Structures are given as structure tokens and as C-alpha cells.
N, C-alpha and C positions, 0 to 999 in steps of 0.2 A: 433432237427431241423437241416437239413443238411445245410452246408454252400454252397454258389453259386457255389464254385469250385467243390465241391463233386457232387453236383446236375448235373453239366455239364458232369462230368466224367461218371455219371450212365445213362444219358439220351442221350447223342449224340452217334449216331450210325454210322457216315461216315466211309469211308475207313480209316484205321490207328488209329482209336479211340479204346480205350479198350473194350467198350461194343460192338462197331461195329465188332471188330476182334473176340469177344466171340459168339455173336449172329449168325454170319456167320457159325459157326460150327454146326448149327441146321438145320433141314429141315423147311421150312415155306410154308403155302398155299398162292398161288398167284392168283388163279381164281378158280370158279366153272365150272366143265365140261360142264354144261348146257348153260353157256354163250356163247359158241363157235357155238351154233345152229343158232343164229341169226346173229352174227359177228364174224369172225374167227380171228379177230386181237383185243387185248386189251392192252392199255398202262398202265404200273404200275411203281411205285416207292417203292423201297424197299432198305433198308439199305443206303439210300441217293443217290441211283442209279436210273436213269431214263432208264426204259428197256420197251420192248414190247413183249408180249407173243402171240403166234399165233398157229394156227392149219393148216397145208397146206392141199393140195388137196389129198394127200395120206394118210391124218389122222396122220402124225406125228406132235408132239407139239415141239415148240422151244421157248426160252427165250433168247433175244439178246439185245444189246444195242439199245436205241430207236432211235439213229441219224445215218444216213448212213455215212460211212467212206469217201465218196467221197466229197459231198458238205453240209453235215450236215442237209440234209432233214429229216423230221419226218417220221420215218417208220410206224408210227400209221396210216398214211394216205396211206400206200402202199397196195399191194394186193398179196394174196397167189397164188403160183404156184403149181405144182406137187410136187416139192422138195424144197421149200423154200418160203421166203418172198421177193418180187420185190419192189424196191424203185419206188415211182411214179415220180421221178424227172428225172433221166437218165437210169433207168431200171436195175440198178445193183441188183442181187439176192444173198441172204445170206441163207445158210442152217442152220439147228438146231445147228451146232457146231460153228457158226459165221464165216464160211469160204465163201468168196465171190465165187460164182460159175458160174456168168454170168455177162458180160459187153458188151452189144450189140454193142456199137459204138467201143469201144477199140478193141474188137475181130476182127473187119475188118482189122486192121493193126498188130494184135498180135495173129495170128492164133494158135500159141502154147499155148496161155493162161498164158505166163509168168507173166504178171502183176497181174491178178486176184488171181493166186496162192500165192501172197504175201500179198493180202488184207485179213485180218481177224479182226472181230469186238468182243467186249466182249460177251460171251455166257455162260449159265450156264445149267446144267442137270436138267431136269424135270421128274416127275413121277406121274402116276395116282394113287389115293388112295381115297376110300371113297367118290367119287363124286367131288373131289377136285384135282387140279393140284399143285404139291408141287415142291419146288426147293431148291437147296444147293448152297450157295454162298462162301463156305469156302474152305480151302486147301483139297487137295485129299490125301488119299482115303477118300471118304464121307462115314460117318456112314451109317447103314441100315435105311431105312424109317421106323419110329416106327409103330407097328401094335396094337394100343391101342384097348381094348376091346369094347368100343362103336362103332368102325368101323364094327364090325360084329354081332351086336345085331340084333335078328330077330323079335322081337316084340316091336321095337321102331320107332321112325320117326326121318327124317332128316330135320332140318331147317338150311339152309346156308344163312347167311346175310353179305353183305359186305357195309361197310360204310366209307367215308373218314372223320375222325374225327381230327381237328386241335389241336392235343396234341401229347406228347411224348409217347413212348411205355410203360413207367413206369406208367404213369397216366392211361393209359387203362388197364393195368394189375391189378394195385391196385384197380381201380374200379370194375373189373370183379369179384374179390375175396372178395368184400364187400358185405355180405348178407343182412345187415340191410338197406341199401339204396334201395333194390329192393321193399321192403314193402311200402315204402313211395313215392319215385320218379318214381316208375314204377306201381304206382296205385294198390298195393296190388296184386302182380303178382301171388303169391302162391294160393291166393283165387281164382283168375280167371282160374288158371290151373285146380283147383279141382272143379270148379263150385260153389264154396261157396257164401255165401251172409252175409251181415253186414254192419255196418255203413260205412266202408271204402271200401267195395267191388264195383267194377265199374259197372254202369248201362250200358246195351246194348240196342241200339235202331235199330230195323230192318227197313230198308228203302227199298221200293219197293217189 
């Protein structure tokens, strides 16, 4: 049985925490590429940070801090431009590197753009792989994005599921590698996949 202190050490992932610093050294999936077909902007929370991932009109993906450096407006309500994400409040635009590249009002009095050059928000690199968008939040240089064998299977299928679960990463990981609970909590999942039957096999009713 873990002590409360050890449990906190293992499960807290905010900036500066032991596990937070460790997990930041790995690539993490943040979105499915198909999600951007309907909405080019998606708010995400990862490692205790509130971020927004977007695809601009040029097809470039970005992952930056969720709140504008100007007045803290939520960039999840912004809109994409050809080269970045524009804040809906005062129109500031950020590129995928977190650099402010446009300030409609301020530029009237600062034609050389000295102010916007000094404005930068948190930003993280993103890469496309296996239908997912991945990010790395740790120190540079970043490791190579893993090329796991299932990514290139020719006779398989891809099922991408995102869910917001009110638990820490350790609970989710422990549950995902627990094979016994699949047979009971998930209604005999292996039998369902095999099309099997039996007293515990789920019954399917076609409607319509």
C-alpha cells in the first residue's frame, strides 16, 4: 500500500513535479487528425497545462497556451488565419511557435512591430503520426517520435477514442493493462470480438 506522500509523488504531473518532469520527456497524443475536419481548434489539458491545438488555413498545426498574453482571453474561441491563430478579443495573432505576429490596433502606432516581436506565448512542437497529432513538452533536443509496429499494420484497423476521465494517469494506465477486468466490466469483450456465444456473451438487438 502506497503512502499518501508516495502516491502524490507518482500521480502529480504539474510543472516541477518529479513525474511531470519525467513524462514531459516523451511524446504524447493530443488529438486525432480527423477532429480538425469539423473544427480547426481544440482546447486540451496536458501535464497540468491548459493549451489549445489548432490547424491554420495553410494546414500547419500548432499547440500553444490557451489564454492570450494580452488580456487572457480564451484562444479556444479564436479563429484560424493563414499563418496562425487569432484571438477573438483584440485580434492578436500567434503562430505555431507561440510568436505574436499581428496586433491590429498597436500596429497603427508601432509600424515596425517592436511590441509584437517581444510577445511570445508557450508553444510546443507537434508531429503527425498514425492518424494522431503528437506533442513533446520536455527539454530539447526532443527524442524521435516512436515508430511502433502497429502504426504500419496493413491488415488491421484503427480505432481512436478520446475520453475525459476524472482520474490520474496512473489509475488509467493500471486499468488499461489489467486483462481480467475486461471480461467482466466490459461485458466479455474478447467473446464479442470473436463473435462467440455463451452465458456471459452480450446480446445484440438490431433496431430499424
